[in-house]
C-alpha atoms as an extended CHARMM CRD file, in Angstrom:
* protein
*
       168  EXT
         1         1  MET       CA            150.6950000000      162.6030000000       56.3530000000  PROA      1               0.0000000000
         2         2  VAL       CA            147.1890000000      161.3390000000       57.8320000000  PROA      2               0.0000000000
         3         3  PRO       CA            144.4210000000      163.8300000000       57.1000000000  PROA      3               0.0000000000
         4         4  LEU       CA            142.2290000000      164.6790000000       60.3590000000  PROA      4               0.0000000000
         5         5  ILE       CA            138.2600000000      163.6890000000       60.7470000000  PROA      5               0.0000000000
         6         6  VAL       CA            136.3190000000      165.9090000000       63.1020000000  PROA      6               0.0000000000
         7         7  ALA       CA            133.2010000000      164.8250000000       64.6140000000  PROA      7               0.0000000000
         8         8  LEU       CA            130.7150000000      167.6790000000       65.1320000000  PROA      8               0.0000000000
         9         9  LEU       CA            127.1310000000      167.7010000000       67.0040000000  PROA      9               0.0000000000
        10        10  PHE       CA            124.9310000000      170.4290000000       66.4950000000  PROA      10              0.0000000000
        11        11  ALA       CA            121.5260000000      171.4410000000       67.2570000000  PROA      11              0.0000000000
        12        12  VAL       CA            118.7560000000      172.1000000000       64.9380000000  PROA      12              0.0000000000
        13        13  ASP       CA            116.6860000000      175.5680000000       65.4200000000  PROA      13              0.0000000000
        14        14  SER       CA            114.0650000000      174.5510000000       63.3340000000  PROA      14              0.0000000000
        15        15  PRO       CA            110.6550000000      173.0060000000       64.2100000000  PROA      15              0.0000000000
        16        16  LYS       CA            111.1650000000      169.3180000000       65.0050000000  PROA      16              0.0000000000
        17        17  SER       CA            109.5080000000      167.3870000000       62.2060000000  PROA      17              0.0000000000
        18        18  PRO       CA            108.5620000000      163.6380000000       62.3670000000  PROA      18              0.0000000000
        19        19  LEU       CA            110.0990000000      163.6660000000       58.7790000000  PROA      19              0.0000000000
        20        20  ALA       CA            113.2180000000      164.7410000000       60.3680000000  PROA      20              0.0000000000
        21        21  THR       CA            113.9160000000      160.8800000000       60.6910000000  PROA      21              0.0000000000
        22        22  CYS       CA            113.6480000000      159.9030000000       57.4340000000  PROA      22              0.0000000000
        23        23  LEU       CA            116.2010000000      159.1360000000       54.3830000000  PROA      23              0.0000000000
        24        24  GLY       CA            114.3700000000      159.2470000000       50.9920000000  PROA      24              0.0000000000
        25        25  PRO       CA            111.3200000000      156.9900000000       52.3250000000  PROA      25              0.0000000000
        26        26  PHE       CA            112.6440000000      155.3760000000       54.9860000000  PROA      26              0.0000000000
        27        27  CYS       CA            111.7050000000      156.7320000000       58.2630000000  PROA      27              0.0000000000
        28        28  VAL       CA            112.7880000000      155.5100000000       61.5640000000  PROA      28              0.0000000000
        29        29  ASP       CA            110.5920000000      156.6970000000       63.3180000000  PROA      29              0.0000000000
        30        30  GLY       CA            107.5020000000      156.1730000000       60.9460000000  PROA      30              0.0000000000
        31        31  PRO       CA            105.5400000000      152.6470000000       60.3470000000  PROA      31              0.0000000000
        32        32  ALA       CA            107.8730000000      149.7090000000       60.9410000000  PROA      32              0.0000000000
        33        33  ILE       CA            109.5610000000      148.4580000000       58.0830000000  PROA      33              0.0000000000
        34        34  THR       CA            110.4910000000      145.2620000000       58.3410000000  PROA      34              0.0000000000
        35        35  ALA       CA            113.4140000000      143.0780000000       57.1870000000  PROA      35              0.0000000000
        36        36  HSD       CA            111.3300000000      140.4310000000       54.9550000000  PROA      36              0.0000000000
        37        37  GLU       CA            109.6290000000      143.7610000000       52.9140000000  PROA      37              0.0000000000
        38        38  LEU       CA            113.2220000000      145.3880000000       52.5600000000  PROA      38              0.0000000000
        39        39  GLN       CA            114.1440000000      141.9520000000       51.2710000000  PROA      39              0.0000000000
        40        40  GLN       CA            110.9320000000      141.5310000000       49.2110000000  PROA      40              0.0000000000
        41        41  THR       CA            111.6330000000      144.8750000000       47.6710000000  PROA      41              0.0000000000
        42        42  TYR       CA            115.3910000000      144.7290000000       47.0860000000  PROA      42              0.0000000000
        43        43  GLY       CA            116.7150000000      141.3150000000       46.5960000000  PROA      43              0.0000000000
        44        44  ASN       CA            117.2010000000      138.2900000000       49.5860000000  PROA      44              0.0000000000
        45        45  ALA       CA            120.7990000000      140.2480000000       51.2740000000  PROA      45              0.0000000000
        46        46  PRO       CA            121.5960000000      138.2440000000       54.1450000000  PROA      46              0.0000000000
        47        47  VAL       CA            121.3040000000      140.1150000000       57.4160000000  PROA      47              0.0000000000
        48        48  ARG       CA            124.7560000000      140.3330000000       58.7940000000  PROA      48              0.0000000000
        49        49  LYS       CA            125.3230000000      141.7620000000       62.4290000000  PROA      49              0.0000000000
        50        50  GLY       CA            121.8500000000      143.2220000000       62.5200000000  PROA      50              0.0000000000
        51        51  MET       CA            122.5700000000      144.6970000000       58.9900000000  PROA      51              0.0000000000
        52        52  LEU       CA            120.8360000000      144.4110000000       55.0720000000  PROA      52              0.0000000000
        53        53  CYS       CA            123.4950000000      145.8680000000       52.9390000000  PROA      53              0.0000000000
        54        54  TYR       CA            122.9940000000      146.9280000000       49.2660000000  PROA      54              0.0000000000
        55        55  GLN       CA            124.8500000000      147.8580000000       46.5670000000  PROA      55              0.0000000000
        56        56  ASP       CA            122.9230000000      150.1800000000       43.9080000000  PROA      56              0.0000000000
        57        57  GLY       CA            125.6290000000      151.3890000000       41.5740000000  PROA      57              0.0000000000
        58        58  GLU       CA            128.1780000000      153.4190000000       42.8580000000  PROA      58              0.0000000000
        59        59  LEU       CA            126.2480000000      153.7520000000       46.0030000000  PROA      59              0.0000000000
        60        60  TYR       CA            125.6070000000      151.9530000000       49.1100000000  PROA      60              0.0000000000
        61        61  VAL       CA            122.8680000000      151.2880000000       51.1820000000  PROA      61              0.0000000000
        62        62  ARG       CA            122.9530000000      150.0770000000       54.6930000000  PROA      62              0.0000000000
        63        63  PHE       CA            119.8970000000      149.1150000000       56.6730000000  PROA      63              0.0000000000
        64        64  ARG       CA            120.5150000000      148.8300000000       60.4770000000  PROA      64              0.0000000000
        65        65  LEU       CA            117.8010000000      146.2600000000       62.4060000000  PROA      65              0.0000000000
        66        66  ASP       CA            116.4390000000      146.0800000000       65.6820000000  PROA      66              0.0000000000
        67        67  PRO       CA            116.9600000000      142.7130000000       66.9330000000  PROA      67              0.0000000000
        68        68  HSD       CA            114.8730000000      142.9890000000       69.6950000000  PROA      68              0.0000000000
        69        69  GLU       CA            111.7640000000      142.7910000000       67.4840000000  PROA      69              0.0000000000
        70        70  GLY       CA            110.9590000000      138.7770000000       67.1710000000  PROA      70              0.0000000000
        71        71  SER       CA            111.7300000000      136.7600000000       64.0170000000  PROA      71              0.0000000000
        72        72  ASP       CA            111.3970000000      139.7410000000       61.4880000000  PROA      72              0.0000000000
        73        73  PRO       CA            113.5790000000      142.5030000000       62.3920000000  PROA      73              0.0000000000
        74        74  VAL       CA            112.3740000000      146.2440000000       61.7090000000  PROA      74              0.0000000000
        75        75  MET       CA            114.4970000000      149.1370000000       60.3130000000  PROA      75              0.0000000000
        76        76  LYS       CA            116.0200000000      150.9780000000       63.1210000000  PROA      76              0.0000000000
        77        77  GLY       CA            118.8880000000      153.2540000000       60.4990000000  PROA      77              0.0000000000
        78        78  ILE       CA            119.7970000000      153.5650000000       57.0700000000  PROA      78              0.0000000000
        79        79  TYR       CA            122.7480000000      154.8380000000       55.7130000000  PROA      79              0.0000000000
        80        80  VAL       CA            123.3810000000      155.9090000000       52.0560000000  PROA      80              0.0000000000
        81        81  GLY       CA            127.2550000000      156.3690000000       50.7590000000  PROA      81              0.0000000000
        82        82  GLU       CA            129.8360000000      156.2810000000       48.3220000000  PROA      82              0.0000000000
        83        83  ARG       CA            131.5860000000      153.5190000000       50.0940000000  PROA      83              0.0000000000
        84        84  PRO       CA            130.5520000000      150.0330000000       51.6170000000  PROA      84              0.0000000000
        85        85  PRO       CA            130.0800000000      151.2730000000       55.5430000000  PROA      85              0.0000000000
        86        86  ALA       CA            131.1490000000      148.1100000000       58.1300000000  PROA      86              0.0000000000
        87        87  PRO       CA            130.0280000000      145.4440000000       58.0980000000  PROA      87              0.0000000000
        88        88  CYS       CA            128.9590000000      145.7580000000       54.0760000000  PROA      88              0.0000000000
        89        89  GLU       CA            132.2280000000      144.8570000000       52.6970000000  PROA      89              0.0000000000
        90        90  GLU       CA            130.2040000000      142.4620000000       50.3260000000  PROA      90              0.0000000000
        91        91  PRO       CA            126.8030000000      143.8750000000       50.2670000000  PROA      91              0.0000000000
        92        92  ALA       CA            124.0510000000      142.3370000000       47.4540000000  PROA      92              0.0000000000
        93        93  LYS       CA            123.9770000000      144.1820000000       44.1770000000  PROA      93              0.0000000000
        94        94  ALA       CA            119.9860000000      145.6740000000       44.5940000000  PROA      94              0.0000000000
        95        95  ALA       CA            117.1920000000      143.9710000000       42.6310000000  PROA      95              0.0000000000
        96        96  LYS       CA            115.9610000000      147.4960000000       41.7370000000  PROA      96              0.0000000000
        97        97  PRO       CA            116.6150000000      150.9190000000       42.1270000000  PROA      97              0.0000000000
        98        98  PHE       CA            117.0160000000      152.7540000000       45.3750000000  PROA      98              0.0000000000
        99        99  PRO       CA            114.9690000000      156.2750000000       45.1940000000  PROA      99              0.0000000000
       100       100  LYS       CA            116.0910000000      159.3430000000       45.7750000000  PROA      100             0.0000000000
       101       101  LEU       CA            117.7550000000      159.0260000000       49.2860000000  PROA      101             0.0000000000
       102       102  MET       CA            117.9140000000      162.2090000000       50.7790000000  PROA      102             0.0000000000
       103       103  THR       CA            116.8000000000      163.9150000000       53.9850000000  PROA      103             0.0000000000
       104       104  PRO       CA            113.3040000000      165.7320000000       53.9450000000  PROA      104             0.0000000000
       105       105  SER       CA            115.3780000000      169.3510000000       53.6130000000  PROA      105             0.0000000000
       106       106  GLY       CA            117.0750000000      168.2150000000       51.1860000000  PROA      106             0.0000000000
       107       107  ILE       CA            120.5630000000      167.0690000000       52.1200000000  PROA      107             0.0000000000
       108       108  ALA       CA            122.0440000000      164.4120000000       49.2270000000  PROA      108             0.0000000000
       109       109  ILE       CA            124.9980000000      162.8880000000       48.4430000000  PROA      109             0.0000000000
       110       110  GLY       CA            127.5200000000      165.2350000000       46.8760000000  PROA      110             0.0000000000
       111       111  ASP       CA            126.0640000000      168.2500000000       48.2600000000  PROA      111             0.0000000000
       112       112  PRO       CA            127.8960000000      170.6150000000       49.9630000000  PROA      112             0.0000000000
       113       113  LEU       CA            129.2990000000      171.5390000000       53.2600000000  PROA      113             0.0000000000
       114       114  GLY       CA            127.9540000000      175.1610000000       53.1280000000  PROA      114             0.0000000000
       115       115  LYS       CA            124.1480000000      173.4670000000       52.1390000000  PROA      115             0.0000000000
       116       116  VAL       CA            124.1500000000      171.3790000000       55.2000000000  PROA      116             0.0000000000
       117       117  GLN       CA            125.4840000000      174.8660000000       57.2870000000  PROA      117             0.0000000000
       118       118  VAL       CA            122.2390000000      176.6160000000       55.5370000000  PROA      118             0.0000000000
       119       119  LEU       CA            119.8550000000      174.0340000000       56.6900000000  PROA      119             0.0000000000
       120       120  TYR       CA            121.0320000000      172.8390000000       59.8480000000  PROA      120             0.0000000000
       121       121  GLY       CA            123.0320000000      175.4230000000       61.7870000000  PROA      121             0.0000000000
       122       122  ASP       CA            126.6780000000      175.0310000000       62.2900000000  PROA      122             0.0000000000
       123       123  ARG       CA            126.6190000000      175.8710000000       66.5190000000  PROA      123             0.0000000000
       124       124  PRO       CA            128.7040000000      172.9490000000       68.2570000000  PROA      124             0.0000000000
       125       125  GLN       CA            126.0610000000      171.2550000000       70.7820000000  PROA      125             0.0000000000
       126       126  PHE       CA            128.4320000000      168.6380000000       72.1090000000  PROA      126             0.0000000000
       127       127  GLY       CA            131.8900000000      169.4350000000       71.2070000000  PROA      127             0.0000000000
       128       128  VAL       CA            133.9700000000      168.3540000000       68.6300000000  PROA      128             0.0000000000
       129       129  GLU       CA            135.9230000000      164.7280000000       68.7160000000  PROA      129             0.0000000000
       130       130  THR       CA            139.0150000000      164.5620000000       66.5540000000  PROA      130             0.0000000000
       131       131  PHE       CA            139.9260000000      161.1570000000       64.4610000000  PROA      131             0.0000000000
       132       132  ASP       CA            142.3550000000      160.0660000000       61.8540000000  PROA      132             0.0000000000
       133       133  GLY       CA            141.5650000000      159.9120000000       58.1990000000  PROA      133             0.0000000000
       134       134  GLY       CA            140.5820000000      163.3810000000       56.5160000000  PROA      134             0.0000000000
       135       135  SER       CA            136.7490000000      163.5670000000       56.8540000000  PROA      135             0.0000000000
       136       136  GLN       CA            134.2660000000      165.2910000000       59.2650000000  PROA      136             0.0000000000
       137       137  ARG       CA            131.3830000000      163.5680000000       60.5410000000  PROA      137             0.0000000000
       138       138  VAL       CA            128.8040000000      166.3350000000       61.7490000000  PROA      138             0.0000000000
       139       139  SER       CA            125.7540000000      165.2430000000       63.6650000000  PROA      139             0.0000000000
       140       140  TRP       CA            122.1440000000      166.3950000000       64.7170000000  PROA      140             0.0000000000
       141       141  ASP       CA            119.4610000000      165.3930000000       67.0940000000  PROA      141             0.0000000000
       142       142  VAL       CA            116.7770000000      165.3240000000       64.3070000000  PROA      142             0.0000000000
       143       143  CYS       CA            113.8730000000      165.1520000000       66.3420000000  PROA      143             0.0000000000
       144       144  GLY       CA            114.6660000000      166.9370000000       69.6240000000  PROA      144             0.0000000000
       145       145  CYS       CA            114.4800000000      163.6970000000       71.8220000000  PROA      145             0.0000000000
       146       146  GLU       CA            118.2140000000      163.0290000000       71.7520000000  PROA      146             0.0000000000
       147       147  THR       CA            117.3390000000      159.2190000000       70.8500000000  PROA      147             0.0000000000
       148       148  THR       CA            117.2360000000      159.6420000000       66.7700000000  PROA      148             0.0000000000
       149       149  THR       CA            120.1390000000      161.4970000000       64.7370000000  PROA      149             0.0000000000
       150       150  ILE       CA            121.4720000000      161.9850000000       61.3880000000  PROA      150             0.0000000000
       151       151  ASP       CA            124.9030000000      161.7850000000       60.6180000000  PROA      151             0.0000000000
       152       152  VAL       CA            126.6890000000      163.4240000000       57.9120000000  PROA      152             0.0000000000
       153       153  ARG       CA            129.9990000000      162.6220000000       56.3630000000  PROA      153             0.0000000000
       154       154  LEU       CA            131.7560000000      165.2260000000       54.3620000000  PROA      154             0.0000000000
       155       155  GLU       CA            134.9550000000      164.6430000000       52.5280000000  PROA      155             0.0000000000
       156       156  GLN       CA            136.4490000000      167.5920000000       50.5810000000  PROA      156             0.0000000000
       157       157  GLY       CA            134.0420000000      169.9910000000       51.7990000000  PROA      157             0.0000000000
       158       158  ARG       CA            131.0150000000      167.7930000000       50.1600000000  PROA      158             0.0000000000
       159       159  ILE       CA            128.6010000000      165.3050000000       51.6420000000  PROA      159             0.0000000000
       160       160  VAL       CA            129.8690000000      161.3840000000       51.0870000000  PROA      160             0.0000000000
       161       161  SER       CA            127.7740000000      159.3470000000       53.3140000000  PROA      161             0.0000000000
       162       162  ILE       CA            124.8920000000      160.1090000000       55.2850000000  PROA      162             0.0000000000
       163       163  GLU       CA            122.8460000000      158.0120000000       58.0460000000  PROA      163             0.0000000000
       164       164  VAL       CA            119.8910000000      158.4310000000       59.8860000000  PROA      164             0.0000000000
       165       165  GLY       CA            119.1530000000      156.6400000000       62.9930000000  PROA      165             0.0000000000
       166       166  GLU       CA            118.4680000000      155.5360000000       66.8810000000  PROA      166             0.0000000000
       167       167  SER       CA            121.4670000000      156.0540000000       68.7940000000  PROA      167             0.0000000000
       168       168  GLU       CA            123.0310000000      153.4410000000       69.6930000000  PROA      168             0.0000000000
């Protein structure tokens, strides 16, 4: 039997904050963070398909880079999760630990669905999309701009990954 994945898209009722586009100190709409800066701090991971991928203990961290920013691309998205996301099947081991990677409202890996619903609401904005696999992906427009989203992946009612970034 194949479990079900449901993608739910929600709106945020609270005032939009520029910090809503952050995961820990990494802000998509903040000052540009370059691939070179990330590699200097966390180790020289190779850029694969516009991504830098690291493993920090049991967590996986992926930075999505903007390839249109010249020779040193800037971060346009960040993922943290319990499993390596594509194309990060072989991530580099982080040279130093990442800071606590949570949303500005305190959502982190391992939190229950109820905490997400209290902070972000539970009214569908764009509808429901169904997939195979056994988890839910919940997305919010975090800046009110319809270009930057936060995706929270849930399995058995708890968060297993968070991604913040510009919509593709």
